[in-house]
C-alpha positions as CSV (number, residue, x, y, z in Angstrom):
1,M,115.5,-5.7,-69.3
2,T,113.0,-8.2,-70.7
3,A,115.4,-9.4,-73.3
4,E,118.2,-10.0,-70.8
5,L,115.8,-11.9,-68.5
6,H,114.8,-14.1,-71.4
7,N,118.5,-14.7,-72.2
8,R,119.0,-15.8,-68.6
9,G,116.1,-18.3,-68.7
10,F,113.3,-16.2,-67.0
11,H,110.4,-16.1,-69.4
12,L,108.1,-13.3,-68.1
13,N,105.7,-11.0,-69.8
14,H,107.1,-7.5,-70.5
15,K,104.2,-5.9,-68.5
16,T,105.1,-8.1,-65.5
17,I,108.7,-7.0,-65.7
18,Q,107.6,-3.3,-65.9
19,R,105.4,-3.7,-62.8
20,L,108.3,-5.3,-60.9
21,M,110.7,-2.6,-62.0
22,K,108.2,0.1,-60.8
23,Q,107.9,-1.6,-57.4
24,L,111.7,-1.8,-57.0
25,G,112.2,1.8,-58.2
26,L,114.2,0.8,-61.2
27,I,114.0,3.2,-64.2
28,C,115.0,2.3,-67.7
29,R,114.9,5.2,-70.1
30,V,115.6,4.9,-73.8
31,R,116.9,8.1,-75.3
32,A,114.7,9.3,-78.2
33,K,116.5,9.8,-81.5
34,K,117.2,13.4,-82.4
35,Y,115.7,14.9,-85.6
36,R,118.4,15.6,-88.1
37,S,117.4,17.7,-91.1
38,Y,120.9,17.9,-92.6
39,K,121.0,15.8,-95.8
40,G,124.4,17.0,-97.1
41,K,125.3,16.2,-100.8
42,L,122.2,14.1,-101.2
43,A,120.0,17.2,-101.1
44,E,122.1,19.0,-103.7
45,L,121.9,16.0,-106.1
46,R,118.2,15.7,-105.6
47,Q,117.8,19.4,-106.4
48,I,119.9,19.1,-109.6
49,C,118.0,16.0,-110.7
50,C,114.6,17.5,-110.1
51,S,115.4,20.7,-111.9
52,G,116.6,18.7,-114.9
53,I,113.4,16.7,-114.9
54,S,111.2,19.8,-114.7
55,M,113.1,21.4,-117.5
56,R,112.5,18.3,-119.7
57,K,108.8,18.3,-118.9
58,N,108.6,22.0,-119.9
59,Q,110.3,21.2,-123.2
60,I,108.0,18.4,-124.0
61,R,104.9,20.5,-123.2
62,N,106.1,23.5,-125.3
63,G,107.0,21.3,-128.2
C-alpha cells in the first residue's frame, strides 16, 4: 500500500498509512513463506561429497 501511494505521488510515512488503513478497516495480509525441508538431489550430492571428505581425512590420520 505504501509503495503504491508513493508511486501515485503521495509521500506518507508507512506508520501513517497503517493508521489510516486501521481506521478505514482495510486489512493487508502478507502470506508467510512455508518451510520446505525437501532438498532433492542437492542433499544426495552433499552426502556423497561429505562422506568422501571424511574418508580422506581418516586415511590421512591413519597414515
